[in-house]
N, C-alpha and C positions, 0 to 999 in steps of 0.2 A: 581504115586496110586490116588486111587478113592477118591469121595468128603468126604465118611465120613470119611476117615481113614486121608486124609490132616483137617478136621474139628476138629479129636480127636489129631491132633498133638498140634496144639493152647493152646488145656486142658491141657497137658503133660507139656508143658514150663511153662503155666502158675502154674501150680503145683512145678516144681522146682525153679520159679521165687520166691514161698512160704514156700518151704521146708526149714527148719531148725529142725536139729541133735537132737534126744533125747538126753537127758543127765542123764545118771543114778543117785540115789542116789538123795539127796537134796543140792541145789544149796547154797554155803555159800554167807553170805549178802553182801559181798565184792567184789561177782565176777561177774564181767559184764554181761548183758540178751546174752543167745545166738542168734548170728548172722543166718540171712540164708545161707546156704551154701556155694552157689558160691560167697559171699562177702569177701572169702578166698581168693581169686584168682582175682576180677576183683572189679576197681572201682563201673562199670554199668553193667549191665545187659543188652546185645549185643540183636544189634535189630535182629529180628526176619523176614529172608527172604527167600522166597519160590521163588523157577526159574522152572516156568511150561512147560512142552513140550510135545512132540510128541502125539498132539490134534490140531483140529481145533480151530479157535476162539471162538467158542461156547461152546468147553468145557473149553477155558481158563474162559471164563467169568463163566460157573457153578461153576469151581474150586474156583473162587475168590468169590462167593455166599457162598461156603462153609466156607471159611476163614472164610467171616463176621456172620455166624451163628453161627458158633464155638465162635470166640469171642464173640456173643452178649447171648451164653448161658454159660461163664464165672458167677462164684459167682464174686460181689463187692470185689475188691482189687486196688491196687496200680498197676495194671500190666497193665492193656488196657492206664494208664494213662503213665507210666513209658518207657514202652519198643513199641515202635513199630513193627507194624507184616504190612512189605510190599511180592507183589507179583509181578512178571513180567512176561512177555512170555520170553522164550531162543530166540526166533526169535528176537524180540525187543530191547535185550541186546547185541547178538550179529551185528546186525544191527545199532544201536546208541550207541552202549558204555554202561557199566552198571552204568558209573556218570550223564549217561543222563535221565532228569525226564520219566522215563519210569517204575517204581515203580509205585504201586496200594497199598493204604493204606487198612486196611483190613475194617475199620472202614468207610472211603470214598474214596470207590472202581469209583467212577466216575471223582477223582480226578488223576494226574500223578505228581506223586513227586522226587527227587532225595532220593537216599538212607540214604545221608551223613548229611541231613537237620534235626536237630533237634525236627523244629515245624511239625515233622512227627508224632508225639505224639498223640494220642485221648486226647482229652477235654473233 
């Protein structure tokens, strides 16, 4: 997919992260406030991992730049702090394995990290 569509996916994930279903009518005073929809099934929002394939190294860099730009356009929220957004070229994953430090955080694409590390979150 192209750079624009890739960057738009970051925005879509952020909207999903914030989405709270509308409750028709008034909420009784004893009812708890509505939670984000994803919290009904998951204790944490999952990491967002992008696997980049079908391009050369230059296009991988362009796509990672698009992810960073997409993350930079988000409204201020906890999303970027709570949810790691990572990208890796498929060739690196096949060569080194998905648990290797081949993942590049959208907020700091010069860094290489493991997808399983909690410190991958943006501060």
